[in-house]
N, C-alpha and C positions, 0 to 999 in steps of 0.2 A: 504494500500500500504506500502511495506517495502523498505526502502532506506538504502544502505550501503555507508558510506562516509569514506574515508581513507586519513589521513594527514601524509605524509612521510617527516620527518625531516632529518637533516644531520646525526644523530646518530641512531634514531629509529623512529618507526611510531606509530600512534594511530588511532583508528577507532571507529565509532559509528554506531549502527544499530537503525534506526528510524522506528517506526510503527505508521501509521496515524499521522505523524507530530511530534510525541513525542519520545524523546531519550529513547529507551528501554534497551540498553546495551552498555557499553563502553569497549574498549580494549586498554591497554596501553603497552608501551615498546615492541612493536612488531618488530621482525626481518624481513628482506626481505623475508625469506622463509615462515614465518608465514603469511605475507601479501598475498603471492601467494596462500598459502593453503586456506586462508579465502575466497579469490575471487573464488576459484574453488569450495569450499564446502558449503559456506553459501547460504541460500535461501533468495533472495531479488529480487525486481522488477526493481530497478534502482541503478546505481552505479556512484559515483564521486570519482576521485582520484586527490589529490593535492600534489605536491612535490616541496620542495625547494632544494632537492638534485638532482644529475644527474639523468636524466630519465632512467628508466630501460626498455630496449627493450622487455624483457620477460614479465614484467607487462603490457606493452602496448599491446602485442600480446594477452594476456589472457583477458584483459579488453575489447578489440575490438570484442571479441566473443559474448558479451552481446548486446542485442538490444538497451537498454537505458543506455548509458554510457557517461561520460564526463571526459576528462582529462583537468583539470582547467588550463587555460592560459589567456593571455591578450586578446584573441579573444572571450572568452566565454561570452555570454550574461549575464548581471548581473541584480539583482533586485533593482538597483539604478542607477542614472546617474553619470557616472565617469568623473569628471572634472580634473583629474590628467594629467599634461602636458606630462608625459612620461609613459604611461600605460604599455609599454613593460618591464619597470624596476620595476614596482610595484609588490612586493612580494605577492604570493598567500595567505600567512598567514595574511597579512594586509587586503587583500580583504575579506577573511573569517571573520576576526574580526569585520570589520565594517558591513558586512552583518548580522552577528549574533547580533550586538548591535541594528541595525535597526529592526531586527525581534523581539527583546524583547521590544523595545520602538518605534513602527512604526510611530508615529505622533509627535515625539519630537526630538529636536537636541540631538545627542549622541556623546560622546567622548569615543572611545574604546582604552584602554591602555593594551598592552600586555607586561608583565614584564618577559622577557626571556633573552637570550644571549644579545640582545639589548632590549631597552625599546622603543616601538613604540606607537605613539599617532595618532589616525585617527578620523577625524571629519566629521560628516554629519549633515545637517539641517533636519528639520521636514518635508521637502517636497521631500525627496528621492534624494538629491544632495550630493555627496561625493566630498570633495575638496582636501583631502590630509592630511598632518600632520607633524610629527616630528619623528626623530630617534636619540637616544642617547645610550651611553654604559650602559649595565646592570651591576649588582653587581659584577659578576665574572670578567668581562672585566675591570672594574675600578681597582679592586685589582691587576690583572695581569699587567695592564699598569703601575701602580706606581712601581711595582717590576721590570719590564722590563726596564723602561726608567730612572731608578736611579741606583746609584752604591751601596747603602747600605740599602735601604728599603726592608724588608722581604716580602715574599708572605704570606698573612694572610688567615686564614680560613674564608669562607663565609657560613659555615654550619648554617642552620637556628637556631638550638639550641644555638650555641655560639653567633650568631649575635643578638639574642633576649636579651642577657645579655650585649650587648655592651653599654658602658656609653656614654653620650653625651660629657662629658669632659674626653678625654682619659688620663689615668695616666701612660701610657707607649707608646713606639712607636707602639707596636702591637695593643693596644686598640685605639690609636689615628687614626691609619689607618682604623680600623673597624668603628670608629665613623664617619670619613669622608666619607667612602663608604656608610654606612647605612643612616646617617642623611642628608648627602649631597644629596642622591637620593630621600629621602622623601621630602626634601625642594624643589627639582626640580619638582617632581610630583605635589606637592601641588600648587606651583606657576604656573606651566603649566596649571593645571585645572582652576585656577583663570583667567589666561590670555585668555584661550579659552572661558570661560564664559563671559568675558568682550566683546569679539568679536561676539559671537554667541548667547548671552542671556542665559536664563535658559536652562540648558542641563542636560542630564542623563549621569553619568560616569559609565562605565562598565569595570571591570578590570579582566584580566586573566593572565596566564603565570606561569612558574615554581617558580618564586620568589614572586608571588602575596600573598601567605599566610603569608609571613613574612612582606611584605610592607603594606598591608591593615590595619594592626594594628596601624600604625603611621600616617595614612592619615586622617586629621580632617574634611574633606569635605565628605558629603554624597555620597555614591557610592554603586554599586552592584557588588558583587564578583560572577563571572560566570566562574568557572573552565573549563567548556566544551564549551566556547564561540566559539572557532574555529570550532568545530564539528557542533554546531548549525548553524553557518554561512554557512558552506559547504552544509548542508542539505537544507538551504533556497535557495542557488544557484541552487542546483539540482532540487528542486521543481519548481523553476522559469523556468527551461529548459524543464522539462518533463510534466508539467501540461497542 
């Protein structure tokens, strides 16, 4: 069985084609036009579309032509029990991240960390119960906030190559800002993992997101880097609904 899952973000989309439960091909930085073309032309048995952007009526019309399709929302049946108190405000990216983490470690407590525009933490126990998590600013947002809400602090580069060389002890305003952004974020993530572990016991930490390749190098706690975690989670949700 072939599944096509599409994750539409605010700026671009990505997609994954799964064959017999395994990720066979990934597609990144897709435009809206490319997404429409993919849905029309790719061969697949079931389709799931997740979007954190405004819903496209054109995509909906094309998607609904397929027999087995899902537009992920708060009413979609999930492969775990959702204890979040406001499910209608729960982002589909967070839903997918925790579904992916549970899929990778089905009988263990899991903490899914998505390091993107915001850094999200989502926790589930080993019995299929999802409880929620935390949301904090990502690297870019921290840099922009310090520049925007002060009179004289510059906007610094958060490019991975430059940030990899950021010193712990900043020797200029530029490097001090980079130090605070990078090492402050790493300290947050490390301590958040420890606090979740104190509450939920031994857990598996799974990290994804655009800034994850930079951040995982400085996290001293054992973790799994799963760059396609969102796609894995979306496919697990699709399997749960069409099996």
